[in-house]
TORNUVEX-656123 format. One record per residue (C-alpha): residue in three letters; x, y, z. Coordinates in steps of 0.1 Angstrom, whole numbers, plus 5000, padded with zeros to 4 digits. Layout:
REM residues N
AlaXYZ ...
REM end
This chain:
REM residues 644
Met500050005000 Ala501150364995 Ala502750525025 His500650785044 Ser502151125050 Glu502651055087 Asp504650745076 Leu506750965054 Val507551215082 Ala508350925106 Ala510750775081 Ala512451105075 Thr512851185112 Leu514150865127 Asp517150915149 Pro520350845129 Ile522450555140 Arg525350705159 Ala525550505191 Ala528350265182 Pro530950215155 Pro529949965128 Thr530949605134 Gln530449275116 Ala527149235134 Asn525549525116 Gly527149445082 His530249665082 Glu533449485090 Glu535949685110 Pro539249745091 Pro542249545101 Ala544649725124 Lys546949805095 Asp544149975075 Leu542750325081 Asp539150395087 Tyr538450635058 Arg535450775076 Ala537850965099 Leu539151145068 Phe535751315059 Leu534251615076 Gly531151395081 Asp527551415069 Gln526651605101 Ala530151745106 Glu531151485132 Asn534751555124 Gly534251935125 Pro536451985156 Ile539651835140 Phe538952015107 Lys538752345125 Glu541852265146 Leu543952175115 Leu542652455094 Ser543352715121 Gln546852565126 Leu547652585089 Val546352945086 Asp548453045117 Glu551452885101 His550953085069 Ile550553405089 Gly553653325108 Trp555553265075 Arg554553615063 Gln555553765096 Asn558953585098 Tyr560053655063 Met562353955065 Pro560754075098 Gly562854385097 Asp561354505065 Arg559154815065 Ala555454715066 Gly553354755035 Ile550254855056 Thr550855115084 Val548855185115 Arg547655505099 Asp546355305069 Glu544455075092 Thr542655365110 Ala541555545079 Pro537755555072 Glu538055405037 Tyr540155115051 Gly537455025076 Ala534855065049 Ala536554825027 Gln536654565055 Val532954625062 Arg532254575025 Met534154245026 Arg532154125057 Glu528954205039 Val529954025007 Met531053715027 Thr527753715045 Glu525853725012 Leu528153454999 Ser527353225028 Gln523653285025 Arg523653204987 Leu525752894991 Arg523752755020 Ser520452815003 Gly521652724967 Ser523852414972 Val522852054967 Pro523051855000 Trp525451594986 Asn527051575021 Ser523951375034 Ala524751015041 Gly521550905022 Arg519551195009 Tyr521451274977 Trp521751004951 Gly522451194919 His525451334900 Met529051284909 Asn528851524939 Ala529851374972 Glu531951425003 Thr535551524996 Leu538351415017 Met539151645046 Pro542951635040 Ser542351745004 Ile540152035015 Leu542852135041 Ala545652095016 Tyr543852294989 Ser542952575013 Phe546452595027 Ala548252584994 Met545952854980 Leu547453095005 Trp550753064986 Asn549053074952 Pro551552844935 Asn551552814897 Asn552652474885 Val553652604851 Ala557252614863 Leu559352524893 Glu560352874900 Ser556752974908 Ser555852644926 Met558852484943 Ala556752274966 Thr553552194946 Ser555352114913 Lys557251844931 Met553951724946 Glu552451704911 Ala555351504899 Glu554851264928 Val551051244919 Gly552051174883 Asp554150884895 Asp551250764916 Phe549050754884 Ala551750564865 Lys552050304892 Leu548350274896 Phe547950184859 Gly551049954857 Phe553150194836 Asp556650104848 Glu558250344824 Gly555350594825 Trp554550944835 Gly551551154844 His550351484855 Leu547151674866 Ser544851864844 Ala541752084849 Asp539451794842 Gly538851474823 Ser537851664791 Ile541251834790 Ala542951494797 Asn540951334769 Leu541951614745 Glu545551554755 Gly545151184748 Ile544151244712 Trp546851504709 Tyr549351224718 Ala547750984693 Arg547651244665 Ser551251364670 Leu552751014672 Lys550750884642 Ser552051174621 Ile555751124629 Pro556350844603 Leu554951064575 Ala557051354588 Leu560151134587 Ala559351034551 Ala559051404542 Thr562151534560 Leu564551234564 Pro563350984538 Glu566350764543 Ala565250684578 Val562150504566 Glu563050424530 Asp562150054536 Lys558550124544 Thr555450174524 Glu552950444533 Trp550650184548 Glu553450054569 Leu554350404580 Leu550750464591 Asn550850144612 Met554050174631 Ser553650114668 Val554450374694 Glu557550184704 Glu558750174668 Ile558150544664 Leu560050634696 Asn562950414686 Lys563250594653 Leu563150934670 Ala565850814695 Glu568250774665 Leu567951144655 Thr570051434665 Pro568351714684 Glu568251924652 Gln566751634632 Tyr564151574660 Asp563051934658 Leu562851924620 Val560651614621 Lys558351754648 Ala557952074628 Ala556751854598 Ser554351644619 Ser550651704626 Arg551552034643 Ser552252174608 Gly548652104598 Lys549651864571 Asn548451504566 Leu545651524592 Asn543251364567 Arg545551074561 Leu545950964598 Gly542750754598 Lys539650684619 Trp539150754656 Ile537050474672 Val534850524702 Pro532050334719 Glu528550464718 Thr528950524756 Lys531750784749 His531851104769 Tyr530751404750 Ser534251554753 Trp535551324726 Val533351494700 Lys534751824710 Ala538351684710 Leu538051564674 Asp536851904664 Ile539552094683 Ile542451864673 Gly541651904636 Val540951544629 Gly537351614624 Leu534051444633 Asp533851274600 Gln536751044611 Met534850924642 Ile533350574642 Ala531050484671 Ile530950114680 Pro527649974693 Val527649864729 Ser526149534742 Glu523249514766 Asn525649554795 Tyr526749884779 Arg530349774772 Met531849814738 Asp530549524716 Ile533749334708 Gln532249144679 Ala531049474663 Leu534549624670 Thr536249334654 Ala534149354623 Thr534849724620 Val538549684625 Glu538749394600 Glu536849594574 Leu539149894579 Ala542149664574 Arg540649514543 Thr540049854527 Lys543549984538 Thr541950254560 Pro544250354588 Ile543050384624 Leu544350684643 Gly543250544676 Leu540650384698 Val538950494731 Thr537950234756 Val535950334787 Val536450214822 Gly533550344842 Thr530950494819 Thr529350794835 Glu525750694826 Glu525850314833 Gly528950234854 Ala530249994827 Val533849874823 Asp534849784788 Gln536649454781 Val540049624777 Asp541749284776 Gln539849174745 Ile540549504728 Ile544249464735 Ala544049104721 Leu542349234690 Arg545049494685 Glu547849234689 Arg546149004663 Met545749294638 Lys549249414645 Asn550449074632 Glu548349144601 Gly549949484595 Leu547449714612 Tyr548149904645 Phe546250164664 Tyr546850374695 Ile544550294725 His543450554751 Cys541550444782 Asp539050694794 Ala539050594831 Ala538050944843 Tyr535350784864 Gly536550434871 Gly540350474872 Tyr540750474909 Gly538950144910 Arg542249984900 Ser543350024936 Leu540949734944 Phe543449494930 Phe546649594947 Asp547749444980 Thr549649645006 Asp552949554990 Gly551949714957 Arg551449394939 Phe548549354914 Val547149024926 Asp545848734905 Tyr542148694903 Asp542148364923 Glu543648564952 Leu541248854950 Ala538348724971 Glu540648645000 Leu542448974997 His539149164999 His537848955027 Ser541049005048 His540649385045 Gly536849385052 Leu535749475016 Phe532349385003 Pro530849255035 His527449215018 Gly528648944993 Val529449164963 Thr532249024942 Val534249174913 Pro533448964882 Glu536448814864 Asp535749004832 Val535749334851 Tyr539049234867 Asn540549144833 Gly539449474819 Tyr541249664847 Arg544349454845 Ala544749514808 Ile544949894813 Ser548649854817 Gln548949784780 Val547250094766 Glu549150404756 Ser547350664778 Val544750694805 Thr542450964818 Ile541750974855 Asp539751224875 Pro540751274911 His537651494915 Lys535451194909 Met536450874927 Gly539551034942 Tyr537151234964 Val539051554961 Pro537651904953 Tyr536952024918 Ala538752074895 Ala541251794893 Gly541651574862 Gly544751374853 Ile546451174826 Ala549050904825 Ile551150774796 Arg552750434793 Leu556150554781 Lys557650884794 Glu559350944761 Met556050994744 Arg555751344760 Asn558751474739 Val556651434708 Ile554051684720 Ser556351914740 Tyr556652294735 Phe559152514753 Ala558352864764 Pro561753044770 Tyr560353284796 Val559552994820 Phe561852714811 Glu565152634795 Lys565152354770 Gly566552044785 Thr565452114821 Asn564151804839 Ala560751764854 Pro559151884875 Asp560652204862 Met559052164829 Leu555552034836 Gly554052324815 Ala556152214785 Phe554251884782 Thr550751994790 Leu547852164772 Glu547452404800 Gly549952664810 Ser549252824844 Arg547652574867 Ala546752574904 Gly549352424926 Ala546652394952 Thr545152114931 Ala548451924932 Ala548651974970 Ser545051844974 Val545551524954 Trp548951464969 Ala547451485004 Ala544651244995 His547050984981 Arg549251015012 Cys546350965036 Leu544750685016 Pro547150454998 Leu546250344962 Asp545749984973 Val543249764990 Ser543849915024 Gly543150275013 Tyr541250374982 Gly540250014976 Arg538250015008 Leu536650345000 Ile535650254965 Ala534449904975 Ser532050074999 Gly530450274971 Met530249974948 Ser528749754976 Thr526150024984 Ala525350054946 His524649684943 Arg522449684975 Phe520549984961 Arg520049814928 Asp518649504947 Phe516449734968 Leu514949894937 Ala514349544921 Asp511949464950 Leu510049794950 Thr506349774943 Phe503750044951 Ala500050044952 Ile498850394942 Gly495150364945 Asp494150094921 Thr497450124902 Ile500449904907 Val503850074900 Arg507149884899 Ala510749994898 Tyr512949834870 Pro516749864875 Leu518749884843 His521349614849 Asn523949504874 Pro526549774871 Asp530249704869 Phe530950004890 Asn528850224912 Met526250384889 Val522550274892 Asp519850354866 Trp516150264869 Val512650354857 Phe509250344873 Lys506350184853 Ala502750134861 Asp501449794852 Asn498649954832 Met500950154810 Thr500850044773 Ser503450274758 Leu507050374763 Thr505950734759 Glu503850704791 Val506750554810 Asn509050834799 Ala506551094810 Leu506150934844 Asn509850924850 Glu510351284839 Lys507651394864 Val509151194892 Tyr512551344884 Asp511051694885 Leu509951624920 Ser513351464929 Ser515651714914 Tyr517551994931 Leu515852214906 Ala512552154924 Gly513852354953 His513352274990 Glu516852124993 Tyr516652135031 Asn513451915033 Asn513751715001 Ile513951355014 Phe515551224982 Ile517351404954 Thr518551224922 Ser519451294886 His518251144853 Thr519451054818 Thr518050954784 Phe519150664763 Ser518250734726 Thr518950554694 Ser521150844682 Asp523550764711 Tyr522950404720 Gly521650244689 Asn519549934699 Ser521449844730 Pro518549934753 Val516149694735 Gly516749414761 Phe515849654789 Ile512849774770 Lys511649414768 Thr511849374806 Leu509349664808 Gly506949454787 Phe507449634754 Asp508549484721 Glu511249614697 Ala508649784676 Glu507750014705 Trp511450104709 Glu511750174672 Ser508750404675 Val509750604705 Lys513550584701 Ser514350684737 Val513950594773 Thr514150824803 Leu515850674834 Leu516550804869 Arg520250784877 Ala522350774908 Ser526050784912 Ile526750604945 Leu529750784960 Asp528550794997 Pro531250675021 Tyr529050605050 Leu526250365040 Ser528050035044 Ser526249955076 Asn522949785076 Glu521350035100 Leu522250335080 Phe521350175047 Asn517950055060 Tyr517250395076 Tyr517750585045 Thr516150345020 Thr513050345043 Ala512850725038 Ile513550695001 Lys510750434996 Ala508350675014 Ala509550954992 Phe508950754960 Ser505450654972 Glu504451014979 Arg505851144945 Leu504350864925 Thr500950944942 Glu501351304933 Val502251234897 Leu499550974891 Ser496851174908 Ser497451484888 
REM end
């Protein structure tokens, strides 16, 4: 039966479970003594760790003030006592107080309550790690610019260390990485690498033909990254510069470099990247995804084989680990195997892994000695560290996909997503450090050619000036939570476990709204921590009706509806259409009771969507407390929609 309004209020006002720390008895295993409890590193949904946050923030601010006071203390002050007592001086500070008061009011009334342990289940907004907030705030006081070491002596080194962390996380023993503004910039940099490297053999043929005189044009366009770097290593500095000048940066040969392959689940930034980089959208080939929203390997194989048959080169391929709509992990291992087979047949392509969302998930597979464990050891490793107490296991195909990332050329990772650090913090790692020399530029006013990193970070990045505070923030997060099963692995496993529990909770939801029965239909079992679902009344006979219902439920469940402080459940939504997904949703549409003809008629389905990033809901008490409130909220909103 539908919940009455008094039931809704009761569910929303139950006393939160705070009496005792979680134990195995309530479904949350205590971490082993060697592991950290990540909950101590968050401010807390109700600011439980507020005192230590204020203590550390005050300490850091005092240290910065002391630094200012102690640097050349004998210098003449820039602000005198007379300045401080002037009317306009006081007026300026009054103005500042007024502006800060307005700022506080606007942020408190206009911010989404993502901090709640179980009220916000929407976009990738969630608690950020307290050490990251502190490090960012502290570093901002120095305002370092990581474009060059001379303006960021501390934070450029921190960024270099974070880059090493990324390389190790992805198994790039000879790799390198750095931070970027976000994943879109990192993706753009990935295709920049691919375009630049792919054009080098043609540039060699144009400038130093004797270096590649034994190769046909087809062979030039299918040289591997290692082969290209080996050729470049044989050149003098002058020859190297000559070849780079004749590469894709000259604007020549862009239409000869080949196709850029993406899955239908691609992030929208790839369309923009193809435009910006000059390759063009006409060169993009979108591969269908299967019903689990991973790139369809059979469709990919058929496409690649046809391109090989017609002697059409492939510039590169994007594989996604952690799609932002479905939480899917592509089968990277099978894509690598396909490339190896085609390489033996004379065709080679660059692979970029877009792991902006799912990249930190690779920490699930490292033990505390830094070893990427074999799959048959994984369950015991997770059990020994208290991961997945509710019976969730990582499927072997997901494990294999993660493992194979070590064989791609470059990877996007976003610390501001599953790294739990403040926006904006993206990142990229490359498998071979020498790759960066192909895209490097040198600005003489900030570096000298030949200076070693971290001095020259800006020479190898799309961005110039960049916030050193971001580097401090990510560095602090990685130092507090190791990138292995004892640190980030525990945190990410918590979100994945909650996501699977929430999906199971949805699968059992049925509501009686008057004479109408409404059921929840989850999309699929996610590989990561994204959950999508729709509501459908049993008497609905068209997909259009279902879409309208879910749009209206979303309207009442969105932050745009207002009432953020008394909205019991806030979520987001998405639309799967034939233009983006082809026919991959057909299987799901059939679970709703419709046939393929209905899908072909409507061509889209609207889903509610939740990114489960909450770090607190691994206990049975909290999960049950909040899902009780969510169920009541669903009932009231469905009643309102169906009664209107």
